[in-house]
Residue, then its C-alpha position, 0 to 999 in steps of 0.5 A: x738833521x741831528x737826533x740825540x737820543x738818551x735815557x737807555x741803560x741796564x735794567x732787570x725784566x719788569x722795570x721801566x726806562x724813559x727814553x728822550x730824543x731831541x731833534x734839530x735841523x728839521x721842522x719838528x712840528x710837521x714831521x711824524x716821529x718814531x722810535x726804532x730799535x735794532x738788536x744785534x744781527x737784526x734789522x732796524x724796526x719801528x717800535x712806535x710812531x706819533x703823528x703831527x696830530x699826536x695819534x700813536x701806534x705801536x708794534x704788536x710786541x710793545x703794545x700796552x707796555x710802551x707809550x710814545x709822546x711828543x713835545x713840539x715846543x721842545x722838539x722832543x719825542x719821548x718813549x716811556x717803556x714799562x714792563x721791560x722784557x729781555x727781548x726789548x734789548x736793542x739800540x734805540x733810535x728816534x727819527x722822522x717817520x718815514x725815516x730820514x737817511x741820517x741817524x743819530x747814535x741811539x741809546x742802548x737798552x739792555x734788559x736782564x732776565 
């Protein structure tokens, strides 16, 4: 399984970023997918989940600001992040949900105040 995340960067508080992740080596369409994030010194947490039927759910901390979506034809999962806050600063990863043991490199999101 390969999970290639991209789209991170350095932004100011209140700005937006769009993360993209392409998965290969798994049957994408039959897996629930999720975005996770890990800040330095903290555990990796689930940020958002999109099911095979495109139902979505979010961590309380990002509800109303982040939107997850998927494109099964492109094996891609997207995370649109609006109204970013400094506490959103973390390395962001995508993976199946529940997660598989192999993780991609992730993409760094840094939000300055």
